[in-house]
C-alpha positions, 0 to 999 in steps of 0.5 A: 628515881628522884622526886621530880621524875616520880612527879613527871611519871605520875603526871604522865599517867594521869594525862594518859588516863584522862585522854583514854577517858575522853576517848571512851566518853566520846566513843560512847556518845557516838555509839549511842547516836549511831545506835539511834540512827540505826534503830530509825531504819527499823521503824517501817518494819516494827515501829518505834516502840518495836525498835525500842523493845528489840534493843532492850530485850536483846540487851537484857539477855546479853547482860544476864549472860555477861554480868549475872547479878549476885544476890550478895551484891545488893541490899534491899535499897540498892536492889529497889534502886536498880529496879527503878533504874530499869523502869527509867531506862525503859521509859527513856528508850520507848519515849525517845524512839517515839519522839525520833519517829516524829522529830529530827534526831538532833531536835529530839536529842536536844529536848531530851537533854533537858533531863540531865540539864534539869538535874544540873540546874537543881544542883547549881544553887538556883542560877536562872541563866542556864534554864533561861538559855535552855528555854530559849533553845527549846523555843528556837527548836520547836518554833511554836509561833509557826505551829509546824512542830509535831506537838506529840513528838515534843511531848514524847521527847520531854517525857524521855527527858524526865525519865533521863533525869530519874535515870541519872539520880538512880544511876548515882545511887546504884553506882555508889552502892553496887560494885562493878556492873552488877547494877546493869545486870538487874536494870537492863533485864527489868527494862526488857520486861517493862518494854515487853509489857508495853510493846511486846504484844504488837511486836513479837508476832512480826518477829523474824530471825533476821530481825532478832539478829539485827536486834542483838547487833543493835543491843551491843551498839546501844546500850551494852557497849556504851554503858560499859564505855561510860563506866570505864570513862568515869573511872578515868575522868572526874565528874565535871569533865565527864558531864561537860563532855556529855553536854555535847551529845545533842551536837553529835545527834545533829551530826549523825542525823545530818550524815545518816538520815539526811536531816538538815536543821535550819539556822534557828534550830542549829542555834537552838541546839547550841543554846541547849548545849551551852546551858548544859555545860554552864549548869554542869560547871556551876553544879560541879563543886556540889557533885562528887559523881555524875554517872549514867548521863548516856541515855539508856535510850 
């Protein structure tokens, strides 16, 4: 095999890896939104906080079995970061579920995306065009001049955005210092404990075996399988491509909300979501030279 053949073979392998990574990332985002839409169906039975708790509690049990953490995999700092990651995961999941109970899924997802957008903006050398575009998108989404938006829902979504930003930073730290999926073996059980403290007392008394079975199914749909797919995608894609793909998540949320929840946005709301997506892509590209690894942008929602 001569040099040209070797180069062609290597290039083909890289192309296939890239295509596989893109497929993993898109499948991960799709499963996240489907999991969120399915969770909305439990609101009447256990409420938004109960739906969040059910997913996290079942996910915590699953990862303890699949990715039993080894003490040797952690030093003190990485273990504390994994615990913090679990707290952030619980926060983003509980707050986003509360937002989704009050806002259309696409709107809630776009507001939540301000979290990773903020992280990217802080790494983009202070360029103000992207936060300005995102602000315009938020104004179009919430339309405060009409006074019809659910203010509490917006606050919940913005709280979820803050937790998602913390999630990204902590995921990068844990992913850079802990091998494999060991970090998830700590963070998700911690998230389950936090969610139990918040929502368990009101949810556990109304649990049935049917809800438990549904909970394990939802936990696989979100977050266990998406987290694993994200990890595999990051092994095949560079951080820039992965971050740009994640910027499309609000559009997927809009599509899933329209198909499965009959949530049809108005023209201004659709334009607002497009502004947030564009701001996310622009900020991520501006930050790319300074970022070596962007992990955990899927939402442990």
